[in-house]
C-alpha positions in Angstrom: 45.1 11.9 -18.0 43.0 15.0 -17.5 39.9 12.9 -17.5 41.4 10.6 -14.8 42.3 13.6 -12.6 38.8 15.0 -13.0 37.2 11.7 -12.1 39.4 11.5 -8.9 38.5 15.1 -8.0 34.8 14.3 -8.6 35.0 11.2 -6.5 36.7 13.1 -3.6 34.0 15.8 -3.8 31.3 13.1 -3.6 32.9 11.6 -0.6 33.4 15.0 1.0 29.7 16.0 0.4 28.6 12.6 1.8 30.7 13.2 4.9 29.3 16.6 5.5 25.7 15.4 5.0 26.3 12.4 7.3 27.7 14.8 9.9 24.4 16.7 9.8 21.8 13.9 9.7 19.6 13.7 12.8 15.9 13.1 13.3 13.3 15.5 14.6 12.3 15.5 18.2 8.7 15.2 19.3 7.2 18.3 21.0 6.8 17.4 24.7 3.3 16.2 25.4 2.4 19.3 27.4 -0.6 21.5 27.5 0.4 25.1 26.9 -1.6 27.4 29.1 -1.4 31.2 29.1 -4.0 33.8 30.1 -2.0 36.6 28.5 -0.4 36.9 25.1 3.0 35.2 24.9 6.3 37.1 24.9 8.9 36.5 22.1 12.4 37.7 22.9 14.4 37.8 19.7 18.1 38.1 20.5 20.0 39.4 17.5 23.8 38.9 17.3 25.5 42.3 16.6 22.4 44.4 16.0 23.3 48.1 16.5 21.0 51.1 16.5 22.8 53.5 14.2 22.9 51.3 11.1 19.4 50.1 11.9 18.2 53.8 11.8 19.9 54.2 8.4 18.2 51.1 6.9 14.8 52.3 8.2 15.4 55.8 6.7 16.2 54.1 3.3 12.9 52.3 3.4 14.5 48.9 3.5 13.4 47.7 6.9 9.6 47.6 6.9 9.3 45.1 9.7 11.5 47.1 12.1 9.7 50.3 11.0 6.3 48.8 11.8 7.4 47.5 15.2 9.0 50.8 16.2 6.0 52.8 15.1 3.8 50.5 17.2 6.2 50.1 20.1 9.4 51.8 21.3 13.0 52.0 20.3 15.5 52.2 23.1 19.0 52.8 21.6 21.0 53.5 24.7 21.3 49.9 25.9 24.7 49.1 27.6 26.1 45.6 27.0 27.7 43.6 29.8 31.5 43.1 29.6 33.3 41.4 27.9 31.2 41.8 24.8 31.1 38.2 23.8 27.7 36.7 23.0 28.0 33.8 25.4 28.8 36.1 28.3 26.1 38.6 27.3 23.5 35.9 26.9 24.4 34.5 30.3 23.8 37.9 31.8 20.6 38.4 29.9 19.1 35.1 31.0 20.3 35.2 34.6 20.2 38.9 35.4 23.8 38.8 36.7 27.3 39.7 35.5 30.1 37.4 34.7 31.4 37.4 38.3 28.2 35.7 39.4 27.1 33.5 36.4 30.8 32.3 35.9 30.9 32.6 32.1 33.7 35.1 31.7 34.1 34.9 27.9 34.0 32.9 24.7 37.5 31.7 25.8 38.7 31.4 29.3 41.1 29.4 31.5 39.7 26.9 33.9 42.2 26.9 36.7 40.6 24.0 38.5 40.9 21.8 35.3 44.1 23.5 34.2 43.0 24.0 30.7 41.6 26.5 28.2 37.8 26.5 27.8 36.5 27.5 24.4 33.0 27.6 23.1 34.1 28.1 19.5 36.2 30.8 17.8 38.6 30.7 14.8 39.7 27.3 13.3 43.2 27.8 14.6 42.1 28.3 18.2 39.6 25.4 18.0 42.4 23.1 16.7 44.8 24.2 19.5 42.2 23.8 22.2 41.0 20.5 20.8 37.9 20.0 18.6 36.4 17.5 21.1 36.9 19.9 24.0 35.3 22.8 22.1 32.3 20.7 21.0 31.7 19.3 24.5 32.3 22.6 26.2 29.8 24.4 24.1 27.1 21.7 23.9 27.4 20.0 27.3 29.6 21.7 29.9 28.5 25.3 29.3 25.0 24.8 30.7 25.6 21.6 32.7 28.8 22.6 34.5 30.2 26.1 33.8 27.1 28.2 34.3 26.9 28.8 38.0 24.4 26.4 39.5 23.6 28.9 42.3 22.6 31.5 39.7 19.1 30.7 38.2 18.1 31.3 34.6 14.9 32.8 33.5 13.7 29.4 32.5 14.3 28.0 36.0 12.6 31.0 37.6 9.6 30.7 35.3 9.3 27.0 36.0 9.2 27.8 39.8 6.1 29.9 39.0 4.6 27.2 36.8 5.1 29.4 33.7 6.1 27.5 30.6 9.0 28.6 28.3 10.9 27.7 25.2 14.4 28.3 23.8 15.1 28.3 20.1 18.8 28.2 19.2 19.8 29.9 22.4 23.3 28.9 23.7 22.2 29.4 27.3 19.1 27.3 27.8 19.4 25.7 31.3 16.0 24.9 32.7 14.4 22.2 34.9 13.1 19.8 32.3 15.3 17.0 31.0 15.9 16.7 27.3 17.8 14.1 25.3 19.7 15.6 22.3 19.7 13.9 18.9 23.4 13.5 18.3 24.1 12.6 14.6 25.7 9.2 14.3 28.8 10.4 12.7 29.5 12.9 15.5 29.2 10.2 18.1 31.3 7.8 16.0 34.0 10.4 15.8 33.7 10.7 19.6 33.0 14.5 19.4 29.9 13.9 21.6 28.6 10.9 23.4 25.8 9.0 21.7 23.4 9.8 24.6 23.5 13.4 25.8 20.9 14.6 28.3 20.6 18.3 29.3 18.3 20.4 31.4 16.3 23.0 29.5 12.9 24.8 29.4 9.7 23.0 28.6 10.5 23.2 24.8 14.1 23.1 23.7 15.2 23.6 20.1 18.9 23.7 19.3 19.9 23.2 15.7 20.7 19.7 14.5 20.8 18.5 18.1 17.2 19.3 18.9 15.1 19.9 15.8 11.3 20.2 16.1 10.0 21.3 12.7 10.3 18.8 9.7 10.6 22.0 7.6 14.1 22.3 8.9 15.4 19.0 7.4 17.3 21.0 4.8 18.3 23.8 7.1 20.7 21.9 9.4 23.6 20.9 7.2 27.2 21.8 8.0 27.2 24.6 5.5 24.1 26.0 7.3 26.0 26.0 10.6 24.2 22.8 11.7 21.0 24.7 12.1 22.2 27.6 14.1 20.8 30.1 11.6 18.0 32.6 11.2 16.1 30.3 8.8 16.2 27.4 11.3 15.0 29.7 14.1 12.1 31.0 12.0 10.9 27.5 11.0 10.9 26.3 14.6 8.9 29.4 15.7 6.4 28.9 12.9 6.0 25.2 13.8 5.3 26.0 17.4 2.8 28.7 16.4 1.0 26.3 14.0 0.9 23.5 16.6 -0.5 26.0 19.3 2.6 25.2 21.3 3.9 28.7 21.8 4.5 29.1 25.5 4.2 32.3 27.6 7.9 33.0 27.0 10.1 32.1 24.1 13.7 33.2 23.3 14.5 33.0 19.6 18.2 33.6 18.6 19.1 35.2 15.2 22.9 34.7 14.6 23.3 35.5 10.9 24.2 39.2 11.0 27.3 38.6 13.2 29.4 36.9 10.5 28.6 39.4 7.8 29.3 42.4 10.0 32.6 40.8 11.1 33.5 40.4 7.5 32.1 43.7 6.0 32.3 46.1 9.0 29.8 47.5 11.6 28.2 49.9 9.1 27.2 47.1 6.7 23.5 47.7 6.0 22.9 44.5 4.0 23.0 42.5 7.2 20.1 44.5 8.7 18.2 44.2 5.5 18.5 40.4 5.6 17.5 40.5 9.3 14.4 42.5 8.5 13.4 39.9 6.0 13.6 37.3 8.7 11.4 39.5 10.9 8.9 39.9 8.1 8.7 36.1 7.7 7.8 35.8 11.4 5.2 38.6 11.3 3.8 37.0 8.1 3.0 33.9 10.1 -0.1 35.8 11.3 -3.0 36.8 9.0 -1.9 40.5 9.4 0.9 42.3 11.1 -1.7 44.0 13.2 -2.8 40.6 14.5 0.9 39.7 15.1 1.4 42.5 17.6 -2.1 42.0 19.1 -1.5 38.3 19.8 2.2 38.4 20.7 4.5 40.8 22.7 7.7 41.3 20.6 11.0 42.2 22.2 14.0 42.5 19.9 17.4 43.1 21.5 21.0 43.3 20.1 23.6 41.7 22.2 26.5 44.1 21.5 28.2 46.4 18.9 31.3 45.9 16.8 34.2 48.2 16.0 36.3 48.7 12.9 39.7 47.1 12.9 42.5 48.6 10.7 43.4 46.6 7.7 47.1 46.8 8.4 47.6 43.8 10.7 51.0 45.0 11.9 49.1 48.0 13.4 45.8 46.5 14.4 46.8 43.1 15.9 48.6 43.0 19.2 50.8 39.9 19.5 50.6 39.1 23.2 52.8 36.0 22.7 55.6 38.3 21.3 54.9 41.1 23.9 55.1 38.6 26.8 57.8 36.4 25.2 60.0 36.4 28.4 57.4 34.1 30.0 56.5 30.5 29.1 52.9 29.9 27.9 50.3 27.3 28.9 49.7 25.0 25.9 48.2 21.6 25.6 51.7 20.3 25.3 53.0 22.5 28.1 50.6 22.6 31.0 53.2 24.0 33.4 53.6 27.3 31.5 53.9 30.5 33.6 51.0 32.3 32.1 47.8 31.4 30.1 46.2 33.7 27.6 42.5 33.6 26.6 41.9 36.0 23.7 38.3 37.3 23.3 38.5 39.5 20.2 39.5 43.0 21.4 40.2 41.9 25.0 42.2 39.1 26.6 42.4 37.4 29.9 46.0 36.8 31.1 46.3 34.3 33.9 49.4 34.3 36.1 49.9 30.6 36.8 53.4 31.1 38.3 52.9 32.6 41.8 56.3 34.1 41.6 55.2 36.6 38.9 53.9 39.9 40.3 51.0 41.7 38.6 53.0 44.9 38.4 55.7 43.2 36.4 53.3 42.0 33.7 51.5 45.3 33.7 54.7 47.3 33.0 55.5 45.0 30.1 52.0 45.5 28.6 52.1 49.3 29.1 54.9 49.4 26.5 52.4 48.8 23.7 50.6 52.1 23.1 47.8 50.4 21.2 46.4 48.8 24.4 43.3 50.6 25.6 43.5 49.7 29.2 44.8 47.0 31.6 42.8 45.9 34.6 43.3 43.6 37.6 41.7 43.0 41.0 43.2 43.7 44.4 40.9 42.4 47.1 37.6 44.2 46.6 39.2 46.9 44.5 39.5 47.0 40.7 42.6 48.7 39.4 42.8 50.1 35.9 45.8 51.6 34.1 46.9 52.3 30.5 50.1 53.3 28.6 51.2 56.8 29.7 48.6 56.8 32.5 48.7 56.4 36.2 46.0 54.3 37.9 42.3 54.4 38.6 40.9 52.4 41.4 37.2 51.7 41.7 34.8 49.5 43.6 31.0 49.1 44.1 28.9 50.6 46.9 30.6 54.0 47.2 29.1 57.5 47.5 28.9 58.2 43.8 25.8 57.2 41.8 25.4 56.7 38.1 22.3 57.0 35.9 21.5 53.3 36.5 21.4 53.9 40.3 24.6 52.0 40.9 26.9 53.2 43.6 30.6 53.5 43.1 33.8 54.6 44.8 36.2 56.0 42.3 39.7 57.4 42.8 42.6 58.3 40.4 42.8 59.0 36.7 39.2 58.7 35.5 40.3 59.5 31.9 41.5 55.9 31.4 37.8 54.8 31.2 36.7 58.0 29.6 34.8 59.2 32.7 34.7 62.9 32.0 34.2 65.8 34.4 30.7 66.3 33.0 29.9 62.7 33.9 31.4 63.0 37.4 29.1 66.0 38.0 26.1 63.9 37.3 26.9 61.0 39.6 
C-alpha cells in the first residue's frame, strides 16, 4: 500500500515537473541583423529592484561588496535620490524611462482601476490578487497592454527618443520597453494553448529586446528560464544576455539591464538584509569579469546603477500592521469580477491604496471621515480641480499645487497652505524653499 502511494506521488511529481518545464520552453530569438554603431563608449543602466544606500554602505564596510566598492571609488555615489510615487517598480520604471510622473505616463501603480474598461488592472502581485483579477488578465496586462495600451502614447520613452536621433538601444528584462521597432515574442506553446497569451504577440521595443522566456537571445539561458527561475526574469538571465551581446559586439550605445532578485529577499527578510546586496554584488562582479580587467570594464563602458525604491519594516502582528479596507469601508459595496456595479473599487499597492468612488452619490468627505477613524493611516489624499488635498487622523487639511511662490531644492515651485506636518514638511524645510 505504501509503495503504491509513493508510486502515485512520484507519477504526480513527474507530471507536475513536465508541466512546469513545458510552460517554460521557448526558442531563442535571433539578434536583429543590424550594424551597431557608436563613436562613444556605450552606457549600461542597471536598474536594481529595492537597492538602498544604507545597507549598501554597511556591506561595503564589511568588505563584502568589492564590485560596488570599485565602482564607487572610480565614480560617484549619490545616496539622496528621491523615488517617484507610488513606490511600485512598474510606476517608477515608467517615470525613469519617460522622464514624467504617473499623471503623465498613465501607469499609476502595480494595481489600478481602469474606469474606461470597468475593471481592475494588475501587472502581478500576490497569488490571491492574481486569482481574483484573473490570471489571463494579469498575464496580458503585464506582457501586452502595459506597453502597447496603458503607457501613454503621447509620452515618449527613452528608446523612442533615441530612435528619433538614430541612436540604437537595448532592453534586458525591463518591464517598460516600448520603442519603435517591431518584435515578435516567442510564446511557449503551453501558454498559448492555455489561452494565457495569443500564439502570435507583436510588440514595439528598442533595437534589441530581451524579456525572459518571451524574448531570449543567449543560448546560455536555456536553463535560466524555467518557472522556478521566474521564467527568466532574474539576475542570472540578465547577466547572460548582457554577456552574449558583448561577445557578439552587439552592445548598443544605451542598454537598460534589470536586476530583480533582491526585491523578493528583502520583502521576506526585511530592508536591512545584507545578504541580498552581497548576492547583487556577485552579479555585478560577473558583469565586470566579462572584460579582461575591471579597469578595462570602466574604460570601455559607462556604468550607471540605480535603485528604484526603498522598503520599510512591517510589524509582525498582522492585527496591528494590516489595515483591512474592506472592513473599514464595509458600509459600501465593492467592485468585484462578479459585482461590477459596486459603489467603490479598491486597488491595493502595498502600503498605499487607490480608492475609486464609482457611485457618484458618494461624497469624498464621507469616505475620508470613515478612513480617518483608523489611526494607523499615514495620510489620505484626493484632488479638487488643480488642488491636491491631504489630511490624516487627528489632523486638519493641507492643500498644495504646483507653480506657486515656494521653491524646493529641486527647483520645483509649489503653493502650500494648511497643516504641513501631515507630510512632514518642517519649519526648517519651509525656511529653505
